[in-house]
C-alpha positions as CSV (number, residue, x, y, z in Angstrom):
1,M,65.2,29.0,0.0
2,L,63.0,26.0,0.5
3,I,61.1,26.0,3.9
4,L,59.2,23.0,5.0
5,T,57.1,22.4,8.1
6,C,57.9,19.2,10.0
7,P,54.6,17.4,10.6
8,Y,55.9,15.9,13.8
9,C,57.3,18.8,15.8
10,G,55.7,21.7,13.9
11,V,58.9,23.6,13.2
12,K,59.2,25.6,10.0
13,A,62.7,24.5,8.9
14,E,64.9,25.9,6.2
15,E,66.4,23.3,3.8
16,T,69.8,23.6,5.6
17,E,68.2,22.0,8.7
18,L,66.8,19.2,6.6
19,H,68.2,16.2,4.7
20,G,66.6,15.2,1.4
21,G,65.9,11.5,1.0
22,G,64.8,11.3,-2.6
23,E,61.5,10.3,-4.1
24,A,58.6,9.3,-1.8
25,H,56.1,6.4,-2.1
26,L,58.5,4.0,-3.7
27,T,57.7,0.3,-3.7
28,R,60.6,-1.4,-2.0
29,F,61.7,-4.9,-3.1
30,G,63.3,-7.5,-1.0
31,P,65.8,-10.3,-1.7
32,E,63.2,-12.5,-3.3
33,S,62.5,-9.9,-6.0
34,S,63.6,-10.3,-9.6
35,D,66.7,-8.5,-10.9
36,E,64.4,-6.2,-13.1
37,A,62.3,-5.2,-10.1
38,F,65.3,-4.4,-7.9
39,E,67.0,-2.5,-10.8
40,G,63.8,-0.4,-11.2
41,Y,63.7,0.3,-7.4
42,L,67.4,1.4,-7.4
43,F,67.6,3.4,-10.6
44,Q,64.2,4.3,-12.1
45,R,63.1,7.5,-10.4
46,E,60.6,10.2,-11.3
47,N,62.3,13.5,-12.1
48,P,59.4,15.8,-13.0
49,K,59.3,19.4,-13.9
50,G,56.4,20.3,-11.6
51,V,54.7,18.6,-8.7
52,H,56.8,16.0,-6.9
53,F,56.5,14.0,-3.7
54,E,59.8,13.7,-1.7
55,R,61.2,12.3,1.5
56,W,62.8,14.6,4.0
57,R,64.5,14.2,7.4
58,H,64.4,16.9,10.0
59,A,68.1,16.4,10.7
60,Q,68.7,19.4,12.9
61,G,65.5,19.0,14.8
62,C,63.4,15.9,15.9
63,G,65.3,13.7,13.4
64,K,62.1,12.1,11.9
65,W,61.5,11.4,8.3
66,F,58.4,12.9,6.6
67,H,57.0,13.5,3.1
68,A,56.6,16.8,1.3
69,A,54.6,17.7,-1.8
70,R,56.2,20.6,-3.7
71,C,56.7,22.0,-7.2
72,T,60.3,21.5,-8.5
73,V,60.0,24.6,-10.7
74,T,58.8,27.2,-8.2
75,L,59.6,25.5,-4.9
76,E,56.0,26.1,-3.9
77,V,55.2,23.7,-1.0
78,F,51.7,22.1,-1.0
79,G,52.1,20.4,2.3
80,T,54.0,17.9,4.5
81,Y,52.8,14.7,6.1
82,S,53.9,11.6,8.0
83,A,56.4,9.2,6.3
84,Q,54.2,6.3,7.4
85,T,51.4,7.5,5.1
86,S,51.2,5.2,2.0
87,E,49.8,7.9,-0.3
88,P,49.4,11.7,-0.2
89,P,46.5,12.9,2.0
90,Q,43.4,14.1,0.2
91,N,43.8,17.7,1.4
92,I,47.2,18.0,-0.2
93,R,46.0,16.5,-3.4
94,D,43.1,19.0,-3.4
95,A,45.5,21.9,-2.8
96,I,47.6,20.7,-5.8
97,S,44.6,20.3,-8.0
98,A,43.3,23.8,-7.1
99,K,46.6,25.4,-8.4
100,R,47.6,22.8,-11.1
101,P,44.4,21.5,-12.7
102,G,45.0,18.2,-14.5
103,W,48.2,17.3,-12.7
104,T,49.2,13.7,-12.3
105,W,52.1,11.9,-10.5
106,R,52.2,8.1,-10.8
107,S,48.7,6.9,-9.8
108,F,48.0,10.0,-7.7
109,A,45.8,12.9,-8.9
């Protein structure tokens, strides 16, 4: 079972207490964007076998959204952090690099 720590209230929550929100760090496009940009936002998602950054909501707790870095193969969690963060914190990227040398995800490494 996937267990994530909410960075806001500090509770270690099982996935049954959480609600997944899909891929993290997406560039959102408004009404003035092109059809191609909006289509990319809606439908083009990363679906890696390995390290992935996701949005989660602590639905049965504080109710806040946060981001998590985890491996989709092993369910290993590298860390969680605030949803207001525009990119993964350096300590989480370092933890991933220590266990998965050479990993990349979008422009993060």
